[in-house]
C-alpha positions in Angstrom: -0.1 -0.1 -0.3 1.2 3.2 -0.7 1.1 6.6 1.6 0.0 9.2 -0.8 -1.9 11.5 1.5 -5.5 12.0 0.6 -6.8 15.2 1.3 -5.6 18.5 -0.7 -5.4 22.2 -0.9 -7.2 23.2 -3.8 -10.3 25.8 -2.7 -11.7 26.4 -6.0 -10.2 29.2 -8.3 -10.3 27.7 -11.1 -11.3 30.7 -13.2 -7.6 32.5 -12.0 -5.8 29.0 -13.6 -8.3 29.6 -16.7 -6.7 32.7 -17.1 -3.3 31.6 -15.7 -3.0 29.4 -18.9 -3.6 32.2 -21.4 -1.7 35.1 -19.9 1.3 32.6 -20.7 0.3 31.8 -23.8 0.5 35.4 -25.2 3.5 36.8 -22.9 4.8 33.7 -24.8 3.7 35.3 -28.5 4.9 38.1 -27.3 8.1 36.9 -26.8 8.9 34.8 -29.5 7.0 37.5 -31.9 8.4 41.0 -31.1 12.6 40.1 -32.0 11.3 38.9 -35.8 9.4 41.5 -36.0 12.4 43.8 -35.1 14.4 42.4 -36.5 12.5 42.6 -40.2 12.1 46.0 -39.7 15.5 48.2 -39.0 13.2 50.8 -38.2 11.9 49.7 -35.1 15.2 50.8 -33.4 16.6 47.7 -31.4 19.9 47.4 -31.2 22.1 44.5 -32.8 24.1 43.9 -29.1 20.6 43.3 -27.4 19.6 40.9 -30.1 22.9 39.5 -28.8 22.8 39.6 -25.5 19.4 37.6 -25.6 20.0 35.3 -28.0 23.0 33.7 -25.9 20.8 34.6 -22.8 18.1 32.2 -24.3 20.3 29.5 -24.7 22.2 29.5 -22.0 18.3 29.4 -20.1 17.9 26.0 -22.2 21.3 24.6 -21.5 21.0 25.1 -18.1 17.3 23.4 -18.2 18.7 20.6 -19.8 21.4 20.3 -17.3 19.4 20.3 -14.4 16.8 18.0 -15.9 20.3 15.4 -16.7 20.7 15.9 -13.3 17.5 15.0 -11.7 17.2 11.9 -14.1 20.7 10.5 -13.2 19.7 11.2 -9.7 17.0 9.2 -10.1 18.0 6.4 -11.7 21.3 6.6 -9.9 20.6 2.6 -8.1 
C-alpha cells in the first residue's frame, strides 16, 4: 500500500488557473513575435547588441534547463 495523502489544498479558484494559461500564451507569443518583427523591421530601433545578449541569454536558459533535467534523471536512476 502506498502512503499517499488523500487531502489537498484546492480552494476552487479554477477561473484564475484557466486565465493564467491565456496570460502565459499571450506572453509567450509576444516574447517570440517581437524579436522576429524587430529583426525584419530595422526602423523599430533595437540595437544589434540587444539581440546578441538576448540570443546568448536564451541559449544559456535552454542549456541550464537541460542540465537540471539530466541531473534529476541521473539522481532518480542512480540505483
